[in-house]
C-alpha positions in Angstrom: 67.3 37.3 10.1 66.5 37.1 6.4 65.9 33.9 4.5 68.6 32.8 2.1 67.5 32.5 -1.5 69.2 29.2 -2.3 68.6 29.2 -6.2 70.1 32.6 -6.6 73.0 31.8 -4.3 73.8 28.7 -6.4 73.5 30.8 -9.6 75.9 33.4 -8.2 78.3 30.6 -7.1 78.1 29.2 -10.7 79.1 32.6 -12.1 82.0 32.9 -9.8 83.1 29.3 -10.7 83.0 30.2 -14.4 85.3 33.2 -13.9 87.7 31.1 -11.8 87.8 28.6 -14.6 88.7 31.4 -16.9 91.8 31.9 -14.8 92.6 28.2 -14.9 92.2 28.2 -18.7 94.6 31.2 -18.9 97.1 29.1 -17.0 96.7 26.3 -19.5 96.9 28.8 -22.4 93.8 27.4 -24.1 92.0 30.2 -25.9 88.9 28.1 -26.6 88.3 27.3 -22.9 88.9 31.0 -22.0 86.3 32.1 -24.5 83.9 29.4 -23.5 84.1 30.2 -19.8 83.8 33.9 -20.4 80.7 33.4 -22.5 79.2 31.0 -20.0 79.9 33.4 -17.1 78.3 36.3 -18.9 75.3 34.2 -19.9 74.7 33.0 -16.4 75.1 36.5 -15.0 72.7 37.9 -17.5 70.2 35.1 -16.6 70.5 35.9 -12.9 69.9 39.7 -13.6 66.9 38.8 -15.7 65.5 36.6 -12.9 66.1 39.4 -10.3 64.3 42.0 -12.4 61.3 39.7 -12.9 60.8 39.2 -9.2 60.6 42.9 -8.4 
């Protein structure tokens, strides 16, 4: 059984949470929160991809 990489798991969970919050912001019809959570989600995803590339 492989070891679970906890920091990357938490980062992936954070990215998913940001995009869930986009859906909630859409329900509240708040354009600023929508833009904020989209930008944060993309930033966290980019950070995770960068970390993954550096490890290989």
